[in-house]
Backbone as a printed PyTorch tensor [residue, N CA C, xyz], in Angstrom:
tensor([[[ 10.1670,  13.1570,   3.2460],
         [ 10.8000,  12.5050,   4.3760],
         [ 11.4120,  11.1920,   3.9060]],

        [[ 12.6730,  11.0120,   4.1570],
         [ 13.3750,   9.7990,   3.7360],
         [ 13.1500,   8.6820,   4.7380]],

        [[ 13.0630,   7.4600,   4.2310],
         [ 12.8930,   6.2840,   5.0910],
         [ 14.2770,   5.7470,   5.4200]],

        [[ 14.6080,   5.6910,   6.7110],
         [ 15.9080,   5.1310,   7.0750],
         [ 15.7760,   3.6460,   7.3740]],

        [[ 16.8920,   3.0090,   7.6670],
         [ 16.8880,   1.5510,   7.8710],
         [ 16.1010,   1.1300,   9.1030]],

        [[ 15.8960,   2.0240,  10.0570],
         [ 15.1730,   1.6810,  11.2780],
         [ 13.7110,   2.0780,  11.2170]],

        [[ 13.2250,   2.4310,  10.0590],
         [ 11.8530,   2.9000,   9.9270],
         [ 10.8740,   1.7470,  10.0810]],

        [[  9.7300,   2.0290,  10.7170],
         [  8.7060,   1.0160,  10.8870],
         [  7.8960,   0.8030,   9.6190]],

        [[  8.0570,   1.6550,   8.6110],
         [  7.2970,   1.4890,   7.3780],
         [  8.0790,   0.7140,   6.3260]],

        [[  9.2700,   0.2330,   6.6720],
         [ 10.0460,  -0.5810,   5.7480],
         [  9.3290,  -1.9060,   5.5290]],

        [[  9.2650,  -2.3620,   4.2870],
         [  8.5770,  -3.6300,   4.0260],
         [  9.3350,  -4.7830,   4.6750]],

        [[  8.5910,  -5.7870,   5.0700],
         [  9.1430,  -6.9400,   5.7630],
         [  8.7930,  -8.2070,   5.0070]],

        [[  9.7020,  -9.1400,   4.9980],
         [  9.4520, -10.4620,   4.4290],
         [  9.5010, -11.4740,   5.5610]],

        [[  8.6050, -12.4460,   5.5090],
         [  8.5350, -13.4720,   6.5410],
         [  8.6560, -14.8290,   5.8660]],

        [[  9.5630, -15.6570,   6.3700],
         [  9.7050, -17.0250,   5.8750],
         [  9.6260, -17.9650,   7.0620]],

        [[  9.1110, -19.1840,   6.8070],
         [  9.0860, -20.1950,   7.8740],
         [  9.4270, -21.5440,   7.2990]],

        [[  9.9090, -22.4160,   8.1810],
         [ 10.3270, -23.7610,   7.7700],
         [ 10.2180, -24.6860,   8.9770]],

        [[ 10.4310, -25.9720,   8.7260],
         [ 10.3060, -26.9770,   9.7720],
         [ 11.4910, -27.9170,   9.7320]],

        [[ 11.8430, -28.4660,  10.8890],
         [ 12.9250, -29.4460,  10.9560],
         [ 12.5480, -30.7410,  10.2440]],

        [[ 11.2420, -31.0140,  10.0920],
         [ 10.7850, -32.2140,   9.3920],
         [ 11.0040, -32.0980,   7.8850]],

        [[ 10.9680, -30.8810,   7.3940],
         [ 11.1430, -30.6310,   5.9610],
         [ 12.1950, -29.5480,   5.7840]],

        [[ 13.4610, -29.8490,   6.0970],
         [ 14.4770, -28.7890,   6.1540],
         [ 14.7790, -28.1350,   4.8130]],

        [[ 14.4920, -28.7790,   3.7150],
         [ 14.7850, -28.1960,   2.4150],
         [ 13.7080, -27.2630,   1.8960]],

        [[ 12.5890, -27.1480,   2.6110],
         [ 11.4660, -26.3400,   2.1350],
         [ 11.2960, -25.0990,   2.9960]],

        [[ 11.1600, -23.9740,   2.3190],
         [ 10.8510, -22.7060,   2.9730],
         [  9.5690, -22.1850,   2.3810]],

        [[  8.7360, -21.5900,   3.2220],
         [  7.5110, -20.9860,   2.7270],
         [  7.4950, -19.5230,   3.1120]],

        [[  6.8120, -18.7420,   2.3140],
         [  6.6290, -17.3290,   2.6220],
         [  5.3330, -17.1530,   3.3880]],

        [[  5.3370, -16.2010,   4.2870],
         [  4.1540, -15.9210,   5.0860],
         [  3.7530, -14.4670,   4.9200]],

        [[  2.4800, -14.2440,   5.0440],
         [  1.9500, -12.8890,   4.9950],
         [  2.0190, -12.2530,   6.3840]],

        [[  1.8000, -13.0780,   7.4160],
         [  1.8550, -12.5850,   8.7880],
         [  2.0320, -13.7600,   9.7350]],

        [[  2.3910, -13.4410,  10.9610],
         [  2.3680, -14.4280,  12.0370],
         [  2.1870, -13.6880,  13.3460]],

        [[  1.7250, -14.4100,  14.3410],
         [  1.4500, -13.8240,  15.6440],
         [  2.4120, -14.4030,  16.6600]],

        [[  3.1320, -13.5300,  17.3490],
         [  3.9800, -13.9890,  18.4430],
         [  3.0460, -14.3650,  19.5850]],

        [[  3.0970, -15.6030,  20.0470],
         [  2.1330, -16.0480,  21.0670],
         [  2.3950, -15.4240,  22.4300]],

        [[  1.3370, -15.3210,  23.2210],
         [  1.5080, -14.8020,  24.5820],
         [  2.1230, -15.8490,  25.4960]],

        [[  2.7400, -15.3650,  26.5610],
         [  3.2580, -16.2320,  27.6210],
         [  2.4880, -15.8570,  28.8780]],

        [[  1.7990, -16.8400,  29.4630],
         [  0.9920, -16.5890,  30.6520],
         [  1.5890, -17.3390,  31.8280]],

        [[  1.8880, -16.6110,  32.8940],
         [  2.4240, -17.2280,  34.1000],
         [  1.3850, -17.1200,  35.2070]],

        [[  1.2670, -18.1680,  35.9920],
         [  0.2450, -18.2140,  37.0360],
         [  0.8900, -18.4410,  38.3880]],

        [[  1.0420, -17.3780,  39.1860],
         [  1.5660, -17.6010,  40.5320],
         [  0.5430, -18.3450,  41.3790]],

        [[  0.9820, -19.1490,  42.3210],
         [  0.0370, -19.9070,  43.1420],
         [ -0.8170, -18.9730,  43.9930]],

        [[ -2.0470, -19.3760,  44.2260],
         [ -2.9490, -18.5690,  45.0390],
         [ -2.7750, -18.9140,  46.5110]],

        [[ -2.7430, -17.8840,  47.3350],
         [ -2.6890, -18.0460,  48.7830],
         [ -3.8100, -17.1880,  49.3460]],

        [[ -4.7420, -17.8170,  50.0330],
         [ -5.8960, -17.1000,  50.5680],
         [ -6.5890, -16.2830,  49.4830]],

        [[ -6.8000, -16.8930,  48.3610],
         [ -7.4640, -16.3310,  47.1750],
         [ -6.7260, -15.1410,  46.5670]],

        [[ -5.4740, -14.9760,  46.9090],
         [ -4.6740, -13.9170,  46.2860],
         [ -3.5510, -14.5800,  45.5160]],

        [[ -3.2980, -14.1080,  44.3340],
         [ -2.3050, -14.7260,  43.4570],
         [ -0.8910, -14.2720,  43.7840]],

        [[ -0.3750, -14.7100,  44.9010],
         [  1.0120, -14.4470,  45.2490],
         [  1.3520, -12.9730,  45.3880]],

        [[  0.3490, -12.1150,  45.6070],
         [  0.6180, -10.6840,  45.6060],
         [  1.3110, -10.1980,  46.8840]],

        [[  0.9970, -10.7750,  48.0260],
         [  1.6310, -10.2980,  49.2600],
         [  2.8360, -11.1410,  49.6490]],

        [[  2.8490, -12.3810,  49.2090],
         [  3.9840, -13.2490,  49.4570],
         [  4.6820, -13.4470,  48.1190]],

        [[  5.9580, -13.1630,  48.0830],
         [  6.6810, -13.2660,  46.8160],
         [  6.9110, -14.7350,  46.4880]],

        [[  6.1620, -15.2400,  45.5330],
         [  6.2940, -16.6260,  45.0880],
         [  6.4320, -16.6520,  43.5730]],

        [[  7.2150, -17.5830,  43.1090],
         [  7.3570, -17.7410,  41.6650],
         [  6.1060, -18.3990,  41.1020]],

        [[  5.9180, -18.2270,  39.8060],
         [  4.7790, -18.8690,  39.1410],
         [  4.9440, -20.3690,  39.1820]],

        [[  3.8120, -21.0760,  39.2740],
         [  3.8850, -22.5270,  39.2770],
         [  3.5180, -23.1180,  37.9240]],

        [[  3.0140, -22.3110,  37.0020],
         [  2.7630, -22.7830,  35.6420],
         [  3.0990, -21.6780,  34.6490]],

        [[  3.5260, -22.1110,  33.4810],
         [  3.7640, -21.2000,  32.3640],
         [  3.0470, -21.7910,  31.1630]],

        [[  2.1680, -21.0210,  30.5550],
         [  1.4330, -21.4690,  29.3810],
         [  1.7790, -20.5800,  28.1990]],

        [[  1.9990, -21.2170,  27.0680],
         [  2.2420, -20.4960,  25.8250],
         [  0.9870, -20.5630,  24.9790]],

        [[  0.6110, -19.4640,  24.3890],
         [ -0.4860, -19.4720,  23.4260],
         [ -0.0380, -20.1650,  22.1520]],

        [[ -0.9280, -20.2650,  21.2010],
         [ -0.5940, -20.9090,  19.9300],
         [  0.0420, -19.8880,  18.9890]],

        [[  0.8410, -20.3850,  18.0610],
         [  1.4040, -19.5120,  17.0290],
         [  0.5900, -19.7330,  15.7540]],

        [[  0.1550, -18.6490,  15.1500],
         [ -0.6020, -18.7080,  13.9040],
         [  0.2070, -18.0440,  12.8030]],

        [[  0.3260, -18.7520,  11.7030],
         [  1.0610, -18.2440,  10.5420],
         [  0.0850, -18.1740,   9.3790]],

        [[  0.0830, -17.0720,   8.6740],
         [ -0.6990, -16.9550,   7.4470],
         [  0.2480, -17.1670,   6.2800]],

        [[  0.2220, -18.3750,   5.7260],
         [  1.1150, -18.7450,   4.6280],
         [  0.5990, -18.1660,   3.3190]],

        [[  1.5270, -17.7160,   2.4760],
         [  1.1650, -17.2300,   1.1480],
         [  1.2090, -18.4130,   0.1920]],

        [[  0.1310, -18.6100,  -0.5430],
         [  0.0490, -19.7270,  -1.4810],
         [  0.4050, -19.2700,  -2.8920]],

        [[  1.0160, -20.1700,  -3.6210],
         [  1.3790, -19.8790,  -5.0060],
         [  0.2400, -20.2780,  -5.9360]],

        [[  0.2840, -19.8130,  -7.1640],
         [ -0.7980, -20.0720,  -8.1210],
         [ -0.9030, -21.5470,  -8.4940]],

        [[  0.2040, -22.2670,  -8.4240],
         [  0.1980, -23.6880,  -8.8020],
         [ -0.1940, -24.6070,  -7.6440]],

        [[ -0.4910, -24.0850,  -6.4970],
         [ -0.8920, -24.8360,  -5.3050],
         [  0.2200, -25.7260,  -4.7450]],

        [[  1.4590, -25.4850,  -5.0870],
         [  2.5460, -26.3330,  -4.5920],
         [  2.6860, -26.2430,  -3.0790]],

        [[  2.5900, -25.0260,  -2.5410],
         [  2.7140, -24.8490,  -1.0990],
         [  1.5820, -25.5790,  -0.3760]],

        [[  0.3550, -25.4210,  -0.8570],
         [ -0.7830, -26.0960,  -0.2390],
         [ -0.6110, -27.6080,  -0.3230]],

        [[ -0.2230, -28.1100,  -1.4950],
         [ -0.0350, -29.5540,  -1.6740],
         [  1.0140, -30.1080,  -0.7130]],

        [[  2.1450, -29.4140,  -0.5920],
         [  3.2130, -29.8790,   0.3000],
         [  2.7410, -29.9140,   1.7470]],

        [[  2.1150, -28.8340,   2.1780],
         [  1.6550, -28.7700,   3.5660],
         [  0.5360, -29.7650,   3.8380]],

        [[ -0.4220, -29.8660,   2.9330],
         [ -1.5410, -30.7920,   3.1270],
         [ -1.0470, -32.2330,   3.1920]],

        [[ -0.2010, -32.6380,   2.2490],
         [  0.3160, -34.0050,   2.2540],
         [  1.1100, -34.2950,   3.5170]],

        [[  1.8700, -33.3200,   3.9700],
         [  2.6650, -33.5070,   5.1800],
         [  1.7710, -33.7280,   6.3950]],

        [[  0.7420, -32.9190,   6.5520],
         [ -0.0930, -32.9980,   7.7450],
         [ -1.1350, -34.1020,   7.6660]],

        [[ -1.6760, -34.3830,   6.4970],
         [ -2.7380, -35.3870,   6.3840],
         [ -2.1900, -36.8090,   6.5500]],

        [[ -0.8970, -37.0030,   6.2960],
         [ -0.3610, -38.3610,   6.4330],
         [ -0.3340, -38.8350,   7.8790]],

        [[ -0.5510, -37.9470,   8.8360],
         [ -0.6170, -38.3310,  10.2460],
         [ -2.0140, -38.8070,  10.6430]],

        [[ -2.9800, -38.7010,   9.7400],
         [ -4.3610, -39.0640,  10.0510],
         [ -4.8030, -40.2620,   9.2260]],

        [[ -5.6820, -41.0680,   9.7900],
         [ -6.3860, -42.0700,   9.0110],
         [ -7.8550, -41.7040,   9.1300]],

        [[ -8.3220, -40.9010,   8.1800],
         [ -9.6790, -40.3690,   8.2880],
         [-10.7390, -41.4460,   8.0930]],

        [[-10.4100, -42.5540,   7.4180],
         [-11.3890, -43.6170,   7.2080],
         [-11.6420, -44.4050,   8.4920]],

        [[-10.6120, -44.6010,   9.3040],
         [-10.7660, -45.3350,  10.5630],
         [-10.9740, -44.3950,  11.7490]],

        [[-10.7560, -43.1150,  11.5300],
         [-10.9070, -42.1600,  12.6270],
         [ -9.7990, -42.2570,  13.6460]],

        [[ -8.6000, -42.6460,  13.2100],
         [ -7.4790, -42.7840,  14.1310],
         [ -6.3580, -41.8350,  13.7310]],

        [[ -5.5490, -41.5200,  14.7030],
         [ -4.3750, -40.6980,  14.4690],
         [ -3.1460, -41.5690,  14.6190]],

        [[ -2.1780, -41.3390,  13.7590],
         [ -0.9030, -42.0120,  13.9430],
         [ -0.2250, -41.3940,  15.1470]],

        [[  0.7700, -42.0990,  15.6530],
         [  1.5060, -41.5470,  16.7810],
         [  1.9930, -40.1530,  16.3810]],

        [[  1.6020, -39.1850,  17.1790],
         [  1.9100, -37.8030,  16.8290],
         [  3.3750, -37.4900,  17.0830]],

        [[  4.0390, -37.1290,  16.0200],
         [  5.4180, -36.6920,  16.1410],
         [  5.4230, -35.1870,  16.3630]],

        [[  6.4520, -34.7190,  17.0000],
         [  6.6230, -33.2810,  17.1070],
         [  7.7870, -32.8780,  16.2120]],

        [[  7.8750, -31.6190,  15.9470],
         [  8.9170, -31.0950,  15.0810],
         [  9.1690, -29.6590,  15.5060]],

        [[ 10.3040, -29.1630,  15.1190],
         [ 10.6320, -27.7790,  15.4070],
         [ 10.2520, -26.9320,  14.1930]],

        [[  9.8760, -25.7140,  14.4690],
         [  9.4450, -24.7770,  13.4360],
         [ 10.1630, -23.4630,  13.6940]],

        [[ 10.6220, -22.8160,  12.6450],
         [ 11.2160, -21.5020,  12.8450],
         [ 10.6590, -20.5130,  11.8430]],

        [[ 10.6420, -19.2640,  12.2940],
         [ 10.1280, -18.1590,  11.4960],
         [ 11.1990, -17.0800,  11.4920]],

        [[ 11.5220, -16.5740,  10.3040],
         [ 12.5170, -15.5120,  10.1970],
         [ 11.8980, -14.2950,   9.5340]],

        [[ 12.1950, -13.1230,  10.0820],
         [ 11.7320, -11.8560,   9.5250],
         [ 12.9060, -11.1610,   8.8540]],

        [[ 12.6700, -10.6380,   7.6630],
         [ 13.6870,  -9.9220,   6.9000],
         [ 13.1790,  -8.5270,   6.5670]],

        [[ 14.1050,  -7.5740,   6.5250],
         [ 13.7000,  -6.2360,   6.1080],
         [ 13.6470,  -6.1790,   4.5820]],

        [[ 13.2800,  -5.0390,   4.0400],
         [ 13.1360,  -4.8840,   2.5950],
         [ 14.4310,  -5.0610,   1.8210]],

        [[ 15.5780,  -5.0230,   2.5160],
         [ 16.8790,  -5.1970,   1.8670],
         [ 17.3730,  -6.6360,   1.9450]],

        [[ 16.6040,  -7.5200,   2.5710],
         [ 16.9940,  -8.9240,   2.6790],
         [ 17.8180,  -9.2430,   3.9050]],

        [[ 17.9510,  -8.3060,   4.8410],
         [ 18.7010,  -8.5480,   6.0740],
         [ 17.7810,  -9.1750,   7.1200]],

        [[ 18.2780, -10.2230,   7.7880],
         [ 17.4700, -10.8740,   8.8160],
         [ 17.3340,  -9.9530,  10.0230]],

        [[ 16.0810,  -9.7760,  10.4690],
         [ 15.7900,  -8.9320,  11.6230],
         [ 15.6970,  -9.7800,  12.8890]],

        [[ 14.8810, -10.8290,  12.8470],
         [ 14.6500, -11.6990,  13.9950],
         [ 14.4230, -13.1170,  13.5240]],

        [[ 14.7130, -14.0560,  14.4280],
         [ 14.3920, -15.4620,  14.2000],
         [ 13.6960, -15.9830,  15.4420]],

        [[ 12.5590, -16.6510,  15.2260],
         [ 11.8040, -17.2740,  16.3050],
         [ 11.8520, -18.7750,  16.1030]],

        [[ 12.2290, -19.5160,  17.1460],
         [ 12.2700, -20.9760,  17.1020],
         [ 11.1870, -21.5160,  18.0210]],

        [[ 10.3450, -22.4040,  17.4900],
         [  9.2730, -23.0410,  18.2470],
         [  9.6020, -24.5260,  18.3410]],

        [[  9.6220, -25.0670,  19.5660],
         [ 10.0930, -26.4300,  19.7990],
         [  8.9340, -27.3760,  20.1180]],

        [[  9.0540, -28.5890,  19.5790],
         [  8.0790, -29.6760,  19.7640],
         [  6.6700, -29.2230,  19.3760]],

        [[  6.5540, -28.8120,  18.1320],
         [  5.2850, -28.2960,  17.5920],
         [  4.3590, -29.4270,  17.1650]],

        [[  3.0560, -29.1220,  17.2100],
         [  2.0000, -29.9740,  16.6820],
         [  0.9920, -29.0580,  16.0220]],

        [[  0.5050, -29.4470,  14.8630],
         [ -0.4740, -28.5850,  14.2010],
         [ -1.8270, -28.7400,  14.8830]],

        [[ -2.5000, -27.6270,  15.0990],
         [ -3.8210, -27.6820,  15.7170],
         [ -4.9060, -27.1610,  14.7810]],

        [[ -4.5280, -26.4530,  13.7230],
         [ -5.5250, -25.9690,  12.7650],
         [ -4.8880, -25.7950,  11.3980]],

        [[ -5.4180, -26.5120,  10.4270],
         [ -5.0450, -26.3490,   9.0170],
         [ -6.1820, -25.5410,   8.4130]],

        [[ -5.9900, -24.2400,   8.2690],
         [ -7.0550, -23.2800,   8.0070],
         [ -7.8580, -23.4670,   6.7400]],

        [[ -8.9420, -22.7340,   6.6950],
         [ -9.8490, -22.7480,   5.5540],
         [ -9.3590, -21.7630,   4.4940]],

        [[ -9.7920, -21.9830,   3.2680],
         [ -9.5090, -21.0570,   2.1690],
         [-10.8250, -20.7080,   1.4940]],

        [[-11.0000, -19.4390,   1.2040],
         [-12.2430, -18.9970,   0.5760],
         [-11.9940, -18.6730,  -0.8920]],

        [[-12.8870, -19.1330,  -1.7300],
         [-12.8580, -18.8100,  -3.1520],
         [-14.2050, -18.2270,  -3.5290]],

        [[-14.1940, -17.2980,  -4.4530],
         [-15.4640, -16.7750,  -4.9440],
         [-15.3180, -16.3560,  -6.4010]],

        [[-16.4240, -16.0550,  -7.0270],
         [-16.4250, -15.7680,  -8.4640],
         [-15.8640, -14.3940,  -8.7950]],

        [[-15.6240, -13.5700,  -7.7900],
         [-15.0570, -12.2470,  -8.0570],
         [-13.5380, -12.2290,  -7.9520]],

        [[-12.9250, -13.3760,  -7.6320],
         [-11.4640, -13.4380,  -7.5680],
         [-10.8610, -13.1340,  -8.9270]],

        [[ -9.8230, -12.3410,  -8.9180],
         [ -9.0620, -12.0840, -10.1430],
         [ -8.0400, -13.2050, -10.3150]],

        [[ -7.4950, -13.3040, -11.4960],
         [ -6.5300, -14.3770, -11.7720],
         [ -5.3030, -14.2720, -10.8620]],

        [[ -4.9130, -13.0610, -10.5170],
         [ -3.7210, -12.8820,  -9.7000],
         [ -4.0370, -12.6100,  -8.2260]],

        [[ -5.2310, -12.9920,  -7.7760],
         [ -5.6070, -12.7960,  -6.3790],
         [ -4.6980, -13.6350,  -5.4840]],

        [[ -4.1250, -12.9860,  -4.4850],
         [ -3.2440, -13.6580,  -3.5450],
         [ -4.0770, -14.4990,  -2.5860]],

        [[ -3.7720, -15.7760,  -2.5000],
         [ -4.4550, -16.6710,  -1.5650],
         [ -3.5320, -16.9530,  -0.3910]],

        [[ -4.1370, -17.1500,   0.7680],
         [ -3.3550, -17.4460,   1.9560],
         [ -4.0340, -18.5770,   2.7370]],

        [[ -3.2850, -19.1550,   3.6390],
         [ -3.7490, -20.2770,   4.4400],
         [ -3.2770, -20.0740,   5.8740]],

        [[ -4.2170, -20.0620,   6.8190],
         [ -3.8540, -19.9340,   8.2250],
         [ -3.4830, -21.2970,   8.7910]],

        [[ -2.3350, -21.3550,   9.4320],
         [ -1.8530, -22.5640,  10.0950],
         [ -1.6350, -22.2160,  11.5640]],

        [[ -2.1390, -23.0490,  12.4480],
         [ -1.9840, -22.8030,  13.8770],
         [ -1.2620, -23.9900,  14.4980]],

        [[ -0.2760, -23.6900,  15.3230],
         [  0.5420, -24.7150,  15.9530],
         [  0.5430, -24.5270,  17.4640]],

        [[  0.4710, -25.6450,  18.1870],
         [  0.7750, -25.6360,  19.6090],
         [  2.2290, -26.0870,  19.7360]],

        [[  2.8700, -25.7550,  20.8140],
         [  4.2850, -26.0790,  20.9720],
         [  4.6130, -26.0980,  22.4500]],

        [[  5.7790, -26.6350,  22.7940],
         [  6.1750, -26.7070,  24.2000],
         [  6.7730, -25.3840,  24.6920]],

        [[  7.6450, -24.7820,  23.9080],
         [  8.2290, -23.4910,  24.2720],
         [  8.8340, -22.8640,  23.0300]],

        [[  9.1490, -21.5790,  23.1260],
         [  9.7980, -20.9210,  22.0050],
         [ 10.9430, -20.0390,  22.4770]],

        [[ 11.7800, -19.6610,  21.5430],
         [ 12.9190, -18.8010,  21.8000],
         [ 13.0680, -17.8670,  20.6010]],

        [[ 13.7290, -16.7610,  20.7940],
         [ 14.0360, -15.9110,  19.6450],
         [ 15.4760, -15.4510,  19.7530]],

        [[ 16.1120, -15.3880,  18.6170],
         [ 17.5150, -14.9770,  18.5200],
         [ 18.4030, -15.6970,  19.5370]],

        [[ 18.0840, -16.9590,  19.8340],
         [ 18.8590, -17.8080,  20.7460],
         [ 19.0390, -17.1980,  22.1320]],

        [[ 18.0250, -16.4840,  22.6330],
         [ 18.1250, -15.8720,  23.9550],
         [ 18.2850, -16.9140,  25.0600]],

        [[ 17.6090, -18.0670,  24.9670],
         [ 17.7480, -19.0990,  25.9950],
         [ 19.1640, -19.6610,  26.0080]],

        [[ 19.7460, -19.8640,  24.8270],
         [ 21.1250, -20.3520,  24.7410],
         [ 22.0760, -19.3130,  25.3260]],

        [[ 21.8650, -18.0460,  24.9940],
         [ 22.7100, -16.9760,  25.5290],
         [ 22.5920, -16.8940,  27.0440]],

        [[ 21.3740, -17.1040,  27.5710],
         [ 21.1760, -17.0790,  29.0230],
         [ 21.9430, -18.2200,  29.6810]],

        [[ 21.8600, -19.4230,  29.1070],
         [ 22.5670, -20.5790,  29.6770],
         [ 24.0780, -20.3890,  29.6480]],

        [[ 24.5780, -19.7500,  28.5890],
         [ 26.0180, -19.5370,  28.4520],
         [ 26.5000, -18.3030,  29.1970]],

        [[ 25.5810, -17.5110,  29.7230],
         [ 25.9620, -16.2980,  30.4350],
         [ 26.3660, -15.1670,  29.5180]],

        [[ 25.9450, -15.2140,  28.2530],
         [ 26.3150, -14.1640,  27.2950],
         [ 25.1410, -13.2710,  26.9380]],

        [[ 24.0590, -13.3470,  27.6970],
         [ 22.8860, -12.5170,  27.4460],
         [ 23.2100, -11.0830,  27.8290]],

        [[ 22.9910, -10.1330,  26.9160],
         [ 23.3090,  -8.7380,  27.2570],
         [ 22.3980,  -8.2250,  28.3650]],

        [[ 22.9100,  -7.3310,  29.1810],
         [ 22.1440,  -6.7590,  30.2850],
         [ 21.2560,  -5.6450,  29.7270]],

        [[ 19.9700,  -5.9240,  29.6170],
         [ 19.0380,  -4.9160,  29.0900],
         [ 18.2320,  -4.2630,  30.2110]],

        [[ 18.5010,  -4.6460,  31.4610],
         [ 17.7490,  -4.0810,  32.5660],
         [ 18.4400,  -2.8930,  33.1980]],

        [[ 19.6160,  -2.5330,  32.6930],
         [ 20.3330,  -1.3830,  33.2620],
         [ 19.5120,  -0.1190,  33.0230]],

        [[ 19.4950,   0.7620,  34.0090],
         [ 18.7370,   2.0020,  33.8860],
         [ 19.4250,   2.9380,  32.9050]],

        [[ 18.5990,   3.5900,  32.1190],
         [ 19.1250,   4.5650,  31.1640],
         [ 18.9980,   5.9550,  31.7730]],

        [[ 19.9820,   6.7630,  31.5450],
         [ 19.8840,   8.1560,  31.9990],
         [ 19.4720,   9.0090,  30.8080]],

        [[ 18.5870,   9.9420,  31.0550],
         [ 18.0780,  10.8040,  29.9900],
         [ 18.5720,  12.2170,  30.1900]]])
């Protein structure tokens, strides 16, 4: 059976970068598209089910990226130095927290971009742990989980397309 370009078994490459460090790209092993939770207001202990009301809150989950580390620790060093400079661990204080934009791009095995996710006003919430043991081989792939909170996200500029009125109509019924 031949694998075509639309096959789900085609290998994928993931890269991510930040507006704070625009010249640096990192490779990722995986990432999780965060959930979007909407909460319609409750009326008589019912969540807007009988009265059509819009949601009054929208919450985004966190985005987690599993970064691939290189053997020379350059990726870890860059990320650690970037994030640790916001802390003063000796005084127990945080510098004024800046936000930054983060984007993640997925590529197919041929190097063609499949999707781009943009996360706006990000803050790191977890600089993950790394495990080492005596059974590691010299070429063992190491990874680092990074978790970010953010204000909102977009993919393939859908919000921009919506504002400009160029969003394709995907709700049209299909005939079979």
